[in-house]
N, C-alpha and C positions, 0 to 999 in steps of 0.2 A: 160685319164690322170687326175690325181688329182690336182685340182686347188688350194687347200690349201697349198700344198707344194711349189708352185711357188710364192705365195703372200708374203713370208717373215715371220719374227717372229710376233707373235700376239702382239697387243697393250697392254701395261701395264697401270695400273692406275697411275695417277699423284701423286707424293709424295712431291709436293711443300709445304714447310713449316713444314715438319715433318722429324724426324730423324728415323733411323732404330731402335733405342732402345726406341723410344717413344711409350708407351703403351696406351696413352690417359688418364692416371690418373695423380694424383699428386705424384711427386717423393719424396723420403725420405728426401732429402736435404731441400725441401720446407717445409715439415712438421717440420723438425728440427729447421729451422730458425723461423717458426711461433711460435713454443713452446718457443724458446729462447727469443723472444721479448714479447710474450703475458703473460707468467707466471709471470715475474717480475711486469708487469703492474697490473695484477690481485692481486698479493700479496700486492703491494704498495697501491693501492686504497682501498683494504680491511683493511689494517692496519690503514690508515688514517681515514676511516669511523668508525673503532672500537674506535679510539681515540676521534672522534667527538661525537659519541653516548654514550660513556662510557661503551661500551660492551653490551648494551641492546637496543633494541632487536637484536639478532644475525642475523636474516634474513635481517634486514634493513642494516646491515653492509656488508653482503656478496653479496647482489644483485648488487650494483653498480660495485663492483670489477669483478664479473662474466661478466657483460655486457661489461665493458671496455676491459677486457682481451679477450672476445670472438670477439669483434670488431677488435682488433689488430690482432688476429689470422686470422680472415676472410680477413682482408686487406692484410696481408702478403701472404696468400695462393692465393688470387686473383691476386696479383701483380706478383707472379711467374708464374701463368698460362698464363697471357698475355705477353705484352712486345714486344720488337723489334726483328726482325729476323736479326741476325748479320752475316749471310752468304753472 
């Protein structure tokens, strides 16, 4: 007699904390919100630095804006990856 037929259904891997549609990556909504918040920061800081430096040198005006915008982008993406389980 086959013992596997009597033992019942096989054990499945635990899916605690995951959704069926979760692919392990960053979803489009998170990227959209990250861009929504980081692009204005990047533009605003760059414009302020252009005003302070008088437009010269351009790399000095662009770098702080890119750093600030990148930091906001990373913060928003990381905030959407973590968080609380509301189930």
